[in-house]
C-alpha positions as CSV (number, residue, x, y, z in Angstrom):
1,S,-24.4,154.2,56.5
2,S,-26.8,151.8,54.9
3,M,-29.6,153.5,56.8
4,L,-29.0,156.9,55.4
5,E,-32.2,158.4,53.9
6,S,-32.1,161.7,52.2
7,S,-34.7,164.4,52.6
8,V,-36.6,165.9,49.6
9,D,-33.8,168.4,49.2
10,G,-31.2,165.6,49.0
11,S,-29.7,166.2,52.4
12,V,-29.2,163.7,55.3
13,F,-29.0,164.1,59.1
14,V,-26.5,162.1,61.1
15,E,-26.7,162.2,64.9
16,M,-23.3,161.9,66.5
17,T,-23.9,163.2,70.1
18,R,-26.5,163.1,72.8
19,G,-26.2,165.3,75.8
20,C,-24.2,168.4,76.2
21,P,-21.2,169.3,78.4
22,Y,-22.7,172.7,79.1
23,R,-25.7,173.5,81.4
24,C,-27.2,176.7,80.1
25,C,-30.2,177.6,82.3
26,Y,-32.7,178.0,79.4
27,C,-31.9,174.7,77.7
28,N,-33.5,171.2,78.1
29,Y,-31.1,169.5,75.7
30,S,-29.5,167.3,78.3
31,K,-32.7,166.4,80.3
32,N,-32.9,162.9,78.8
33,S,-29.1,162.4,78.6
34,P,-27.3,163.7,81.7
35,T,-24.0,162.5,80.3
36,V,-22.5,163.2,76.9
37,R,-22.6,160.1,74.7
38,E,-20.6,160.3,71.5
39,R,-20.7,157.8,68.6
40,D,-17.3,156.8,67.4
41,F,-16.0,159.2,64.7
42,S,-15.6,156.3,62.3
43,V,-19.5,156.3,62.0
44,L,-19.4,159.8,60.5
45,L,-16.5,158.9,58.2
46,S,-18.5,155.9,57.0
47,A,-21.6,158.0,56.5
48,V,-19.8,160.7,54.5
49,E,-18.3,158.0,52.2
50,S,-21.6,156.4,51.7
51,A,-23.3,159.8,51.0
52,R,-20.6,160.6,48.5
53,T,-21.0,157.4,46.6
54,R,-24.8,157.7,46.5
55,G,-24.7,161.3,45.2
56,I,-26.1,162.8,48.4
57,G,-24.9,166.4,48.4
58,S,-25.5,167.7,51.9
59,M,-25.2,166.3,55.4
60,Y,-26.2,167.9,58.8
61,I,-24.2,166.6,61.7
62,L,-26.3,166.6,64.8
63,A,-23.9,167.4,67.6
64,P,-24.4,170.5,69.9
65,T,-20.6,170.9,70.4
66,F,-18.9,169.4,67.4
67,G,-15.6,171.1,68.1
68,A,-15.4,170.0,71.8
69,P,-13.4,166.7,71.5
70,A,-9.6,166.9,72.1
71,T,-9.3,165.1,68.7
72,F,-11.1,167.9,66.8
73,E,-8.4,168.8,64.4
74,R,-7.4,165.2,63.8
75,N,-11.0,164.4,63.1
76,L,-11.1,167.2,60.5
77,L,-8.0,165.8,58.8
78,E,-9.7,162.4,58.6
79,L,-12.9,163.9,57.2
80,A,-10.9,165.7,54.5
81,K,-9.4,162.4,53.3
82,V,-12.8,160.9,52.6
83,N,-14.9,163.9,51.6
84,R,-14.8,165.4,48.2
85,S,-18.3,166.4,47.4
86,V,-20.6,166.4,50.5
87,E,-21.4,169.8,52.0
88,L,-21.3,169.5,55.8
89,H,-23.2,171.6,58.4
90,T,-23.2,171.5,62.2
91,E,-23.3,173.5,65.4
92,I,-20.1,174.7,67.1
93,R,-18.7,177.1,69.7
94,A,-16.4,179.6,68.1
95,D,-14.2,180.5,71.0
96,A,-11.7,177.8,70.3
97,I,-11.6,178.2,66.5
98,T,-8.2,179.2,65.4
99,P,-7.2,180.2,61.8
100,R,-5.8,176.6,61.4
101,S,-9.0,174.8,62.6
102,A,-11.1,177.1,60.5
103,R,-9.1,176.2,57.4
104,L,-9.3,172.5,58.4
105,M,-13.1,172.8,58.6
106,K,-13.2,174.2,55.1
107,E,-11.0,171.5,53.8
108,A,-13.1,168.8,55.5
109,G,-16.2,170.0,53.6
110,F,-18.0,172.3,56.0
111,T,-19.9,175.1,54.2
112,S,-22.1,176.4,57.0
113,L,-22.2,176.5,60.8
114,E,-24.6,177.5,63.6
115,I,-23.0,179.2,66.5
116,G,-24.9,179.7,69.8
117,L,-23.5,183.1,70.8
118,Q,-26.6,184.1,72.8
119,T,-25.2,187.3,74.3
120,L,-21.9,189.3,74.6
121,N,-23.0,190.7,78.0
122,P,-20.7,189.2,80.7
123,S,-23.2,189.5,83.5
124,A,-25.9,187.7,81.4
125,L,-23.3,185.0,80.5
126,E,-22.6,184.4,84.1
127,K,-26.3,184.2,85.1
128,I,-27.2,181.7,82.4
129,G,-24.2,179.5,83.3
130,R,-22.4,179.9,80.0
131,K,-18.7,180.4,80.3
132,G,-16.5,181.8,77.7
133,D,-14.7,185.0,76.5
134,P,-16.9,187.0,74.1
135,S,-13.8,188.4,72.3
136,K,-12.7,184.9,71.6
137,Q,-16.1,184.1,70.1
138,I,-15.8,187.0,67.8
139,A,-12.3,186.1,66.8
140,G,-13.4,182.5,66.0
141,I,-16.3,183.7,63.9
142,R,-14.0,186.0,62.0
143,N,-11.6,183.0,61.4
144,L,-14.5,181.0,59.9
145,L,-15.8,183.8,57.8
146,D,-12.2,184.3,56.4
147,E,-12.4,180.7,55.1
148,G,-15.7,181.5,53.3
149,L,-18.1,179.6,55.6
150,D,-21.6,180.7,56.0
151,I,-22.2,181.6,59.7
152,K,-25.4,182.0,61.7
153,A,-24.7,183.4,65.2
154,G,-27.8,183.0,67.4
155,I,-28.6,185.6,70.0
156,I,-31.4,185.6,72.5
157,A,-33.3,188.6,73.9
158,G,-34.5,188.6,77.5
159,L,-31.8,186.4,79.2
160,P,-31.4,186.8,83.0
161,G,-28.8,189.4,83.8
162,D,-29.3,191.1,80.4
163,T,-31.1,194.4,79.7
164,A,-32.6,195.9,76.6
165,D,-29.8,198.4,76.3
166,A,-27.1,195.7,76.8
167,F,-28.9,193.5,74.2
168,I,-28.8,196.3,71.7
169,G,-25.1,196.6,72.7
170,T,-24.5,193.0,71.6
171,I,-26.0,193.8,68.2
172,D,-24.0,197.0,67.9
173,T,-20.8,195.2,68.8
174,L,-21.4,192.5,66.2
175,E,-22.3,195.2,63.6
176,G,-19.2,197.1,64.5
177,E,-17.1,194.0,64.0
178,G,-18.6,193.5,60.6
179,L,-20.6,190.5,61.7
180,G,-24.1,192.0,61.4
181,E,-25.1,189.6,58.6
182,T,-24.4,186.6,60.8
183,I,-27.0,187.5,63.4
184,E,-29.9,185.1,63.9
185,L,-32.4,186.2,66.5
186,Y,-34.1,183.6,68.8
187,P,-36.9,184.3,71.2
188,L,-36.3,183.2,74.8
189,M,-38.6,180.3,75.9
190,V,-39.0,179.6,79.6
191,L,-39.4,175.9,79.3
192,P,-40.7,173.5,82.0
193,G,-37.9,171.5,83.6
194,T,-35.2,174.2,82.9
195,K,-33.3,176.1,85.5
196,I,-34.6,179.4,84.2
197,R,-38.1,178.2,85.0
198,Q,-37.0,177.7,88.6
199,M,-35.3,181.1,88.6
200,A,-38.3,182.9,87.1
201,E,-39.9,184.0,90.4
202,A,-36.7,185.3,92.0
203,E,-35.6,187.1,88.8
204,K,-39.1,188.5,88.2
205,I,-39.4,186.9,84.8
206,A,-42.8,186.9,83.2
207,Y,-43.6,184.3,80.5
208,Q,-46.5,182.6,78.7
209,K,-48.0,179.9,80.9
210,K,-48.8,177.8,77.8
211,P,-46.6,176.6,75.0
212,P,-44.4,178.0,73.5
213,Y,-43.7,179.6,76.9
214,L,-42.3,182.8,75.4
215,F,-40.5,185.3,77.6
216,L,-42.7,188.4,78.1
217,E,-40.8,190.8,80.5
218,S,-38.2,191.1,83.3
219,P,-36.7,194.0,85.2
220,G,-34.3,194.6,82.4
221,F,-36.8,194.2,79.6
222,S,-40.2,195.9,79.6
223,R,-42.9,194.4,77.4
224,D,-42.4,197.3,75.0
225,D,-38.6,196.5,75.0
226,T,-39.4,192.9,74.2
227,R,-41.8,193.8,71.5
């Protein structure tokens, strides 16, 4: 906590996790950390206490799956005990967020969350190696919104197994559920070293050969569709 340095906007970043338990085909997050390494939760409690006493108003917790540990709800209760003024932000999967855990996140000081939804298309989810029930993701997002948290749900166009029509279907479903304002659109990048780069030839995926390696087209997405 003595090493906390705030950004110009008065926020700090605290890395709690390296590696990720998931192996999505487009992601390189775990390349340098094949196992998940977690710092003890007491590190975060200490950092929040230090931030509070030093007048730091905002903290971003760097952890790709903050809600994954079995001790998730207990951790939130501990956070609520020490946090009275620091606004917390992190990334999370929404499919396991119940009304209770959403309320505990609010009480612990969370004000905004990033959720990597990516797609609601089951065949695309299977192709990219991302398990989960889309309906549970939507229910979890609703639970968080009900507690007043600001949610950004990321979706990616051009994923293997997806089509332009199905991608618009993801947007329509979110809109129909009243979640249109949460949508954050991300371009697909076919990065070196990822599984999707290895799949590209078989899946007939075209992409830029130089950084940022943006997806261009596939059988389900024409260049006009992508544009």
